[in-house]
C-alpha positions as CSV (number, residue, x, y, z in Angstrom):
1,Q,25.7,22.7,-16.9
2,V,23.5,21.3,-14.2
3,Q,24.2,17.9,-12.8
4,L,22.5,16.0,-10.0
5,V,24.7,13.1,-8.9
6,E,23.0,10.5,-6.7
7,S,24.8,7.9,-4.6
8,G,24.2,5.4,-1.9
9,G,21.9,2.9,-3.6
10,G,22.5,-0.8,-3.3
11,L,21.2,-4.2,-2.1
12,V,19.8,-4.4,1.4
13,Q,17.8,-7.0,3.3
14,P,14.3,-6.3,4.5
15,G,14.4,-4.2,7.7
16,G,17.8,-2.7,6.8
17,S,18.8,0.8,6.1
18,L,20.3,2.9,3.4
19,T,21.2,6.5,3.0
20,L,21.0,8.2,-0.4
21,S,22.8,11.3,-1.3
22,C,22.4,13.8,-4.1
23,A,24.9,16.6,-4.8
24,P,23.7,19.0,-7.4
25,S,26.2,21.2,-9.3
26,G,25.5,24.1,-11.5
27,I,22.7,25.5,-9.5
28,I,22.4,27.7,-6.4
29,F,21.3,24.9,-4.1
30,S,19.6,27.1,-1.5
31,L,17.1,28.4,-4.1
32,Y,15.8,25.0,-4.9
33,H,13.2,22.7,-3.3
34,M,14.7,19.2,-3.3
35,A,12.9,15.9,-3.6
36,W,13.4,12.2,-4.0
37,Y,11.2,10.2,-6.4
38,R,11.2,6.5,-7.2
39,Q,10.1,4.3,-10.0
40,A,9.6,0.6,-9.6
41,P,9.5,-1.7,-12.6
42,G,6.2,-1.4,-14.4
43,K,5.0,1.5,-12.3
44,Q,4.9,5.3,-12.6
45,R,7.4,7.5,-11.0
46,E,6.2,8.6,-7.6
47,L,7.2,11.3,-5.1
48,V,8.8,9.8,-2.0
49,A,9.9,12.9,0.0
50,K,10.4,16.6,-0.5
51,I,12.2,19.3,1.4
52,T,11.6,22.9,0.5
53,K,14.2,25.7,0.6
54,F,12.5,26.6,3.8
55,D,13.2,23.1,5.3
56,T,9.6,22.1,5.2
57,T,9.3,18.4,4.6
58,S,6.6,16.1,3.3
59,Y,6.5,12.4,2.7
60,A,4.5,9.8,0.8
61,D,2.2,7.9,3.1
62,S,4.0,4.7,2.3
63,V,7.3,5.9,3.7
64,K,6.2,8.1,6.6
65,G,8.0,7.2,9.8
66,R,10.6,5.2,8.0
67,F,12.3,7.7,5.7
68,T,13.8,11.0,6.5
69,I,14.8,13.7,4.0
70,S,17.3,16.4,5.0
71,R,19.5,18.9,3.3
72,D,22.8,20.6,4.0
73,N,23.0,23.9,2.2
74,A,26.7,24.3,3.2
75,E,27.5,21.0,1.5
76,N,25.0,21.4,-1.4
77,T,23.7,18.0,-0.6
78,V,20.3,16.4,0.0
79,Y,19.9,13.1,1.8
80,L,17.3,10.4,2.1
81,Q,17.7,8.2,5.2
82,M,15.7,5.0,4.6
83,N,15.1,2.7,7.6
84,S,13.0,-0.4,8.0
85,L,13.2,-1.0,4.3
86,K,10.6,-3.2,2.7
87,L,10.5,-5.3,-0.4
88,E,8.2,-2.8,-2.0
89,D,10.8,0.0,-1.6
90,T,12.7,-1.6,-4.4
91,A,13.0,1.0,-7.2
92,V,15.3,3.4,-8.9
93,Y,15.4,6.5,-6.8
94,Y,15.8,9.9,-8.5
95,C,16.8,13.2,-7.1
96,N,14.9,16.3,-8.2
97,A,15.6,20.0,-7.9
98,E,12.9,22.6,-8.4
99,H,13.6,26.3,-8.4
100,W,11.4,27.8,-5.8
101,I,10.2,30.7,-8.0
102,S,10.5,29.6,-11.7
103,G,9.7,25.9,-11.1
104,T,12.5,24.9,-13.4
105,N,13.2,21.2,-12.8
106,Y,16.3,19.1,-12.9
107,W,16.7,15.4,-12.5
108,G,19.5,13.0,-11.5
109,Q,20.3,9.8,-13.4
110,G,18.9,7.6,-10.6
111,T,20.3,5.1,-8.2
112,Q,19.0,1.6,-7.8
113,V,17.8,0.3,-4.4
114,I,17.0,-3.4,-4.1
115,V,15.4,-4.8,-1.0
116,S,15.7,-8.5,-1.0
117,S,16.4,-11.4,1.3
């Protein structure tokens, strides 16, 4: 059974930082591209950042220079370091795993990030 367990969400003031973690189980982590998506109230889910199995990274324009995605294949964990948080970063953040050949997708349950003063 595949599970993606996210952690690290919470309440933070504008300009603050948070680090999200996602630790998948039931998959061979190194064979998966990993990504973080987010969904704000009333909006569609959007891709925030992606790191391929080859460690290539890409980011949404709205988070470039502020967020950093990384992975630790030894720990089977993907991280999202979020700095200089803005009110508009408030959303539920979801971890996604995509098999690099088959494209099979798995999702986490989401972790809430609230940026508020």
